Backbone as XML, in Angstrom:
<?xml version="1.0"?>
<chain id="A" units="angstrom">
  <residue number="1" name="MET">
    <atom name="N" x="92.091" y="134.071" z="88.069"/>
    <atom name="CA" x="92.960" y="132.974" z="89.302"/>
    <atom name="C" x="94.285" y="133.145" z="90.058"/>
  </residue>
  <residue number="2" name="GLY">
    <atom name="N" x="94.472" y="132.453" z="90.465"/>
    <atom name="CA" x="95.980" y="132.239" z="91.277"/>
    <atom name="C" x="96.757" y="131.205" z="89.809"/>
  </residue>
  <residue number="3" name="ASP">
    <atom name="N" x="97.737" y="131.155" z="89.758"/>
    <atom name="CA" x="98.493" y="130.182" z="89.463"/>
    <atom name="C" x="98.585" y="128.885" z="90.321"/>
  </residue>
  <residue number="4" name="ASN">
    <atom name="N" x="98.306" y="128.227" z="89.299"/>
    <atom name="CA" x="98.211" y="126.333" z="90.070"/>
    <atom name="C" x="99.449" y="126.250" z="89.586"/>
  </residue>
  <residue number="5" name="PRO">
    <atom name="N" x="100.370" y="125.926" z="90.506"/>
    <atom name="CA" x="102.341" y="124.722" z="90.137"/>
    <atom name="C" x="101.391" y="123.786" z="90.057"/>
  </residue>
  <residue number="6" name="GLY">
    <atom name="N" x="100.747" y="122.796" z="90.363"/>
    <atom name="CA" x="100.412" y="121.612" z="90.277"/>
    <atom name="C" x="100.284" y="120.698" z="91.578"/>
  </residue>
  <residue number="7" name="PRO">
    <atom name="N" x="100.518" y="119.266" z="91.723"/>
    <atom name="CA" x="100.620" y="118.784" z="92.962"/>
    <atom name="C" x="101.723" y="119.263" z="93.904"/>
  </residue>
  <residue number="8" name="ASN">
    <atom name="N" x="101.897" y="119.158" z="94.836"/>
    <atom name="CA" x="103.232" y="119.361" z="95.632"/>
    <atom name="C" x="103.775" y="118.214" z="95.740"/>
  </residue>
  <residue number="9" name="PRO">
    <atom name="N" x="104.697" y="118.080" z="95.157"/>
    <atom name="CA" x="106.019" y="116.720" z="94.885"/>
    <atom name="C" x="106.153" y="116.239" z="96.352"/>
  </residue>
  <residue number="10" name="GLY">
    <atom name="N" x="106.162" y="116.645" z="98.090"/>
    <atom name="CA" x="105.953" y="116.223" z="98.867"/>
    <atom name="C" x="105.114" y="115.430" z="99.702"/>
  </residue>
  <residue number="11" name="MET">
    <atom name="N" x="103.752" y="115.461" z="99.085"/>
    <atom name="CA" x="102.537" y="115.328" z="99.244"/>
    <atom name="C" x="102.719" y="113.658" z="98.992"/>
  </residue>
  <residue number="12" name="ALA">
    <atom name="N" x="103.302" y="113.994" z="97.308"/>
    <atom name="CA" x="102.980" y="112.926" z="96.624"/>
    <atom name="C" x="104.252" y="112.011" z="96.649"/>
  </residue>
  <residue number="13" name="LEU">
    <atom name="N" x="105.401" y="112.178" z="97.210"/>
    <atom name="CA" x="105.922" y="111.314" z="97.906"/>
    <atom name="C" x="105.760" y="111.038" z="99.106"/>
  </residue>
  <residue number="14" name="GLY">
    <atom name="N" x="105.209" y="111.865" z="100.050"/>
    <atom name="CA" x="104.481" y="111.229" z="101.439"/>
    <atom name="C" x="103.427" y="109.563" z="100.956"/>
  </residue>
  <residue number="15" name="GLN">
    <atom name="N" x="102.500" y="110.070" z="99.912"/>
    <atom name="CA" x="102.140" y="109.350" z="99.660"/>
    <atom name="C" x="101.968" y="107.841" z="99.248"/>
  </residue>
  <residue number="16" name="LYS">
    <atom name="N" x="103.344" y="108.112" z="98.081"/>
    <atom name="CA" x="104.080" y="106.999" z="97.563"/>
    <atom name="C" x="104.510" y="106.187" z="98.758"/>
  </residue>
  <residue number="17" name="TYR">
    <atom name="N" x="105.213" y="106.319" z="100.101"/>
    <atom name="CA" x="106.162" y="106.056" z="100.918"/>
    <atom name="C" x="104.489" y="105.670" z="101.805"/>
  </residue>
  <residue number="18" name="PHE">
    <atom name="N" x="103.890" y="106.013" z="101.719"/>
    <atom name="CA" x="102.668" y="105.332" z="102.724"/>
    <atom name="C" x="102.030" y="104.283" z="101.796"/>
  </residue>
  <residue number="19" name="ALA">
    <atom name="N" x="101.536" y="104.202" z="101.103"/>
    <atom name="CA" x="101.327" y="103.259" z="99.786"/>
    <atom name="C" x="102.773" y="101.596" z="100.469"/>
  </residue>
  <residue number="20" name="VAL">
    <atom name="N" x="103.649" y="102.236" z="99.791"/>
    <atom name="CA" x="104.767" y="101.170" z="100.724"/>
    <atom name="C" x="104.713" y="100.502" z="101.943"/>
  </residue>
  <residue number="21" name="GLY">
    <atom name="N" x="104.397" y="101.157" z="102.812"/>
    <atom name="CA" x="104.491" y="100.712" z="104.415"/>
    <atom name="C" x="102.909" y="99.715" z="104.228"/>
  </residue>
  <residue number="22" name="LEU">
    <atom name="N" x="101.887" y="100.318" z="103.805"/>
    <atom name="CA" x="100.816" y="99.390" z="103.453"/>
    <atom name="C" x="100.864" y="98.021" z="102.886"/>
  </residue>
  <residue number="23" name="LYS">
    <atom name="N" x="101.937" y="98.050" z="102.000"/>
    <atom name="CA" x="102.342" y="97.305" z="101.574"/>
    <atom name="C" x="102.837" y="95.843" z="102.543"/>
  </residue>
  <residue number="24" name="PHE">
    <atom name="N" x="103.817" y="96.328" z="102.495"/>
    <atom name="CA" x="104.304" y="95.978" z="103.882"/>
    <atom name="C" x="103.901" y="95.296" z="104.644"/>
  </residue>
  <residue number="25" name="ALA">
    <atom name="N" x="103.064" y="96.084" z="105.402"/>
    <atom name="CA" x="101.841" y="95.384" z="106.492"/>
    <atom name="C" x="101.176" y="94.683" z="105.983"/>
  </residue>
  <residue number="26" name="ALA">
    <atom name="N" x="100.343" y="94.576" z="104.838"/>
    <atom name="CA" x="99.322" y="93.870" z="103.743"/>
    <atom name="C" x="99.958" y="92.219" z="103.587"/>
  </residue>
  <residue number="27" name="GLY">
    <atom name="N" x="101.609" y="92.332" z="103.479"/>
    <atom name="CA" x="101.956" y="91.194" z="103.034"/>
    <atom name="C" x="102.269" y="90.110" z="104.230"/>
  </residue>
  <residue number="28" name="ILE">
    <atom name="N" x="102.398" y="90.874" z="105.642"/>
    <atom name="CA" x="102.650" y="90.370" z="107.054"/>
    <atom name="C" x="101.062" y="89.709" z="107.624"/>
  </residue>
  <residue number="29" name="VAL">
    <atom name="N" x="99.713" y="90.843" z="107.036"/>
    <atom name="CA" x="98.802" y="90.248" z="107.739"/>
    <atom name="C" x="98.545" y="88.923" z="106.690"/>
  </residue>
  <residue number="30" name="VAL">
    <atom name="N" x="98.626" y="89.324" z="105.142"/>
    <atom name="CA" x="97.747" y="87.952" z="105.015"/>
    <atom name="C" x="98.687" y="86.798" z="104.928"/>
  </residue>
  <residue number="31" name="PHE">
    <atom name="N" x="99.938" y="86.693" z="105.073"/>
    <atom name="CA" x="100.467" y="85.212" z="105.059"/>
    <atom name="C" x="100.562" y="84.892" z="106.834"/>
  </residue>
  <residue number="32" name="SER">
    <atom name="N" x="99.990" y="86.208" z="107.286"/>
    <atom name="CA" x="99.872" y="85.765" z="108.913"/>
    <atom name="C" x="98.226" y="84.927" z="108.944"/>
  </residue>
  <residue number="33" name="LEU">
    <atom name="N" x="97.360" y="85.336" z="108.346"/>
    <atom name="CA" x="96.198" y="84.601" z="108.451"/>
    <atom name="C" x="95.824" y="83.581" z="107.344"/>
  </residue>
  <residue number="34" name="ALA">
    <atom name="N" x="97.012" y="83.458" z="106.293"/>
    <atom name="CA" x="96.907" y="81.818" z="105.688"/>
    <atom name="C" x="97.781" y="81.030" z="106.820"/>
  </residue>
  <residue number="35" name="GLY">
    <atom name="N" x="99.108" y="81.587" z="107.383"/>
    <atom name="CA" x="99.100" y="80.561" z="108.482"/>
    <atom name="C" x="98.092" y="80.313" z="109.468"/>
  </residue>
  <residue number="36" name="ILE">
    <atom name="N" x="97.134" y="80.483" z="109.994"/>
    <atom name="CA" x="96.290" y="80.787" z="111.414"/>
    <atom name="C" x="95.611" y="79.749" z="110.499"/>
  </residue>
  <residue number="37" name="TRP">
    <atom name="N" x="94.967" y="79.650" z="109.228"/>
    <atom name="CA" x="93.981" y="78.819" z="108.488"/>
    <atom name="C" x="94.411" y="77.673" z="108.133"/>
  </residue>
  <residue number="38" name="LEU">
    <atom name="N" x="95.858" y="77.149" z="108.084"/>
    <atom name="CA" x="96.483" y="76.121" z="107.961"/>
    <atom name="C" x="96.921" y="75.311" z="109.201"/>
  </residue>
  <residue number="39" name="ASP">
    <atom name="N" x="97.153" y="76.005" z="110.228"/>
    <atom name="CA" x="97.667" y="75.590" z="111.403"/>
    <atom name="C" x="95.635" y="75.316" z="112.068"/>
  </residue>
  <residue number="40" name="ARG">
    <atom name="N" x="94.788" y="75.620" z="111.597"/>
    <atom name="CA" x="93.666" y="75.145" z="112.106"/>
    <atom name="C" x="92.941" y="73.828" z="111.190"/>
  </residue>
  <residue number="41" name="ARG">
    <atom name="N" x="93.358" y="74.093" z="109.771"/>
    <atom name="CA" x="93.067" y="72.476" z="108.969"/>
    <atom name="C" x="93.767" y="71.534" z="109.758"/>
  </residue>
  <residue number="42" name="LEU">
    <atom name="N" x="94.940" y="72.129" z="109.809"/>
    <atom name="CA" x="95.915" y="70.403" z="110.066"/>
    <atom name="C" x="96.530" y="70.200" z="111.163"/>
  </residue>
  <residue number="43" name="GLY">
    <atom name="N" x="96.021" y="71.116" z="112.648"/>
    <atom name="CA" x="96.066" y="71.463" z="113.427"/>
    <atom name="C" x="97.560" y="71.249" z="114.731"/>
  </residue>
  <residue number="44" name="MET">
    <atom name="N" x="98.453" y="72.335" z="113.567"/>
    <atom name="CA" x="100.017" y="72.246" z="114.317"/>
    <atom name="C" x="100.041" y="73.512" z="114.678"/>
  </residue>
  <residue number="45" name="ILE">
    <atom name="N" x="99.399" y="74.052" z="115.661"/>
    <atom name="CA" x="99.664" y="75.274" z="116.382"/>
    <atom name="C" x="100.728" y="75.409" z="116.537"/>
  </residue>
  <residue number="46" name="PRO">
    <atom name="N" x="101.454" y="76.191" z="116.825"/>
    <atom name="CA" x="101.700" y="77.356" z="116.246"/>
    <atom name="C" x="102.463" y="77.682" z="114.725"/>
  </residue>
  <residue number="47" name="LEU">
    <atom name="N" x="102.895" y="76.678" z="114.531"/>
    <atom name="CA" x="103.510" y="76.367" z="113.088"/>
    <atom name="C" x="103.342" y="77.161" z="112.077"/>
  </residue>
  <residue number="48" name="PHE">
    <atom name="N" x="102.621" y="76.897" z="110.983"/>
    <atom name="CA" x="102.493" y="78.083" z="110.234"/>
    <atom name="C" x="102.137" y="79.901" z="110.211"/>
  </residue>
  <residue number="49" name="THR">
    <atom name="N" x="101.510" y="79.515" z="111.666"/>
    <atom name="CA" x="101.299" y="80.905" z="111.769"/>
    <atom name="C" x="102.687" y="81.774" z="112.289"/>
  </residue>
  <residue number="50" name="LEU">
    <atom name="N" x="103.322" y="81.243" z="112.776"/>
    <atom name="CA" x="105.244" y="81.821" z="112.496"/>
    <atom name="C" x="105.448" y="81.760" z="111.467"/>
  </residue>
  <residue number="51" name="VAL">
    <atom name="N" x="105.345" y="80.757" z="110.519"/>
    <atom name="CA" x="105.994" y="80.647" z="109.320"/>
    <atom name="C" x="105.582" y="81.726" z="108.317"/>
  </residue>
  <residue number="52" name="GLY">
    <atom name="N" x="104.130" y="81.843" z="108.355"/>
    <atom name="CA" x="103.708" y="82.793" z="107.433"/>
    <atom name="C" x="103.893" y="84.377" z="107.645"/>
  </residue>
  <residue number="53" name="THR">
    <atom name="N" x="103.711" y="84.981" z="109.284"/>
    <atom name="CA" x="104.368" y="85.895" z="109.725"/>
    <atom name="C" x="105.908" y="86.408" z="109.035"/>
  </residue>
  <residue number="54" name="LEU">
    <atom name="N" x="106.789" y="85.516" z="109.778"/>
    <atom name="CA" x="108.076" y="85.232" z="109.397"/>
    <atom name="C" x="108.478" y="85.271" z="107.807"/>
  </residue>
  <residue number="55" name="GLY">
    <atom name="N" x="107.151" y="85.190" z="107.011"/>
    <atom name="CA" x="107.788" y="84.975" z="105.334"/>
    <atom name="C" x="107.283" y="86.629" z="105.000"/>
  </residue>
  <residue number="56" name="GLY">
    <atom name="N" x="105.722" y="86.470" z="105.188"/>
    <atom name="CA" x="105.123" y="88.140" z="104.974"/>
    <atom name="C" x="105.997" y="88.985" z="105.471"/>
  </residue>
  <residue number="57" name="ALA">
    <atom name="N" x="106.629" y="89.005" z="106.659"/>
    <atom name="CA" x="107.629" y="89.541" z="107.128"/>
    <atom name="C" x="109.171" y="89.998" z="105.914"/>
  </residue>
  <residue number="58" name="VAL">
    <atom name="N" x="109.924" y="89.178" z="105.953"/>
    <atom name="CA" x="110.206" y="88.792" z="104.742"/>
    <atom name="C" x="110.333" y="89.311" z="103.236"/>
  </residue>
  <residue number="59" name="LEU">
    <atom name="N" x="109.167" y="88.736" z="102.749"/>
    <atom name="CA" x="108.324" y="89.078" z="101.462"/>
    <atom name="C" x="108.525" y="90.330" z="101.504"/>
  </residue>
  <residue number="60" name="GLY">
    <atom name="N" x="107.843" y="91.308" z="102.462"/>
    <atom name="CA" x="107.563" y="92.625" z="102.446"/>
    <atom name="C" x="108.265" y="93.148" z="102.845"/>
  </residue>
  <residue number="61" name="PHE">
    <atom name="N" x="109.759" y="92.940" z="103.157"/>
    <atom name="CA" x="110.576" y="93.751" z="103.351"/>
    <atom name="C" x="111.886" y="93.886" z="102.242"/>
  </residue>
  <residue number="62" name="LEU">
    <atom name="N" x="111.460" y="92.965" z="101.746"/>
    <atom name="CA" x="111.998" y="92.521" z="99.963"/>
    <atom name="C" x="111.718" y="93.850" z="99.075"/>
  </residue>
  <residue number="63" name="SER">
    <atom name="N" x="110.313" y="93.994" z="99.656"/>
    <atom name="CA" x="109.722" y="94.549" z="98.099"/>
    <atom name="C" x="109.885" y="95.948" z="98.427"/>
  </residue>
  <residue number="64" name="VAL">
    <atom name="N" x="109.904" y="96.379" z="100.070"/>
    <atom name="CA" x="109.855" y="97.615" z="100.069"/>
    <atom name="C" x="111.384" y="97.900" z="99.973"/>
  </residue>
  <residue number="65" name="TYR">
    <atom name="N" x="112.535" y="97.149" z="100.120"/>
    <atom name="CA" x="113.286" y="97.301" z="99.659"/>
    <atom name="C" x="113.772" y="97.989" z="98.401"/>
  </residue>
  <residue number="66" name="ARG">
    <atom name="N" x="113.227" y="96.515" z="97.660"/>
    <atom name="CA" x="113.294" y="96.943" z="96.010"/>
    <atom name="C" x="112.732" y="98.400" z="95.386"/>
  </residue>
  <residue number="67" name="ASP">
    <atom name="N" x="111.478" y="98.572" z="95.978"/>
    <atom name="CA" x="111.113" y="99.870" z="95.615"/>
    <atom name="C" x="112.023" y="100.919" z="96.062"/>
  </residue>
  <residue number="68" name="VAL">
    <atom name="N" x="112.368" y="101.075" z="97.348"/>
    <atom name="CA" x="113.290" y="102.654" z="98.022"/>
    <atom name="C" x="114.049" y="102.038" z="96.661"/>
  </residue>
  <residue number="69" name="LYS">
    <atom name="N" x="115.502" y="100.928" z="96.689"/>
    <atom name="CA" x="116.613" y="101.200" z="95.905"/>
    <atom name="C" x="116.097" y="101.886" z="94.577"/>
  </residue>
  <residue number="70" name="ARG">
    <atom name="N" x="114.912" y="101.354" z="93.874"/>
    <atom name="CA" x="114.475" y="101.776" z="92.491"/>
    <atom name="C" x="114.475" y="103.442" z="92.705"/>
  </residue>
  <residue number="71" name="ASP">
    <atom name="N" x="113.699" y="104.178" z="93.388"/>
    <atom name="CA" x="113.098" y="105.474" z="93.518"/>
    <atom name="C" x="114.517" y="105.914" z="94.016"/>
  </residue>
  <residue number="72" name="GLU">
    <atom name="N" x="115.557" y="105.832" z="94.707"/>
    <atom name="CA" x="117.050" y="106.080" z="94.725"/>
    <atom name="C" x="117.642" y="105.929" z="93.506"/>
  </residue>
  <residue number="73" name="GLN">
    <atom name="N" x="117.680" y="105.050" z="92.419"/>
    <atom name="CA" x="118.611" y="105.074" z="91.382"/>
    <atom name="C" x="117.678" y="106.123" z="90.446"/>
  </residue>
  <residue number="74" name="ALA">
    <atom name="N" x="116.718" y="106.054" z="90.526"/>
    <atom name="CA" x="115.356" y="107.361" z="89.695"/>
    <atom name="C" x="115.875" y="108.411" z="89.951"/>
  </residue>
  <residue number="75" name="ALA">
    <atom name="N" x="115.976" y="108.706" z="91.500"/>
    <atom name="CA" x="116.826" y="110.195" z="91.647"/>
    <atom name="C" x="118.226" y="110.316" z="91.244"/>
  </residue>
  <residue number="76" name="ARG">
    <atom name="N" x="118.301" y="109.585" z="91.104"/>
    <atom name="CA" x="120.422" y="109.696" z="90.874"/>
    <atom name="C" x="119.881" y="110.030" z="89.180"/>
  </residue>
  <residue number="77" name="ASP">
    <atom name="N" x="119.107" y="109.127" z="88.601"/>
    <atom name="CA" x="119.166" y="109.684" z="87.260"/>
    <atom name="C" x="118.502" y="111.180" z="86.628"/>
  </residue>
  <residue number="78" name="ARG">
    <atom name="N" x="117.744" y="111.275" z="87.649"/>
    <atom name="CA" x="117.215" y="113.027" z="87.233"/>
    <atom name="C" x="118.548" y="113.754" z="87.934"/>
  </residue>
  <residue number="79" name="SER">
    <atom name="N" x="118.662" y="113.791" z="89.048"/>
    <atom name="CA" x="119.684" y="114.570" z="89.238"/>
    <atom name="C" x="121.098" y="114.599" z="88.619"/>
  </residue>
  <residue number="80" name="GLY">
    <atom name="N" x="121.310" y="113.276" z="87.532"/>
    <atom name="CA" x="122.789" y="113.120" z="86.852"/>
    <atom name="C" x="122.492" y="114.306" z="85.342"/>
  </residue>
  <residue number="81" name="LYS">
    <atom name="N" x="121.121" y="113.948" z="85.006"/>
    <atom name="CA" x="120.870" y="114.827" z="83.905"/>
    <atom name="C" x="120.541" y="116.551" z="83.786"/>
  </residue>
  <residue number="82" name="LYS">
    <atom name="N" x="120.589" y="116.846" z="84.863"/>
    <atom name="CA" x="120.268" y="118.061" z="84.841"/>
    <atom name="C" x="122.267" y="118.678" z="84.767"/>
  </residue>
</chain>
């Protein structure tokens, strides 16, 4: 049969960053829903919804930033070894 060069590195990188984006979105959704639940429970609409949404966005951004920086460092380390 033909030569199988293995998985496409571009596709793998795309899937990795797609997962990072999902992690960012999931953080916002989870913290927003927790804020909505707290607001309904405590009757403080929309205080905890806003705090949860902003908290999820900030924590999600920090997570994405850390992942991207780690990937950049790994790429620099690989290119320095060659």
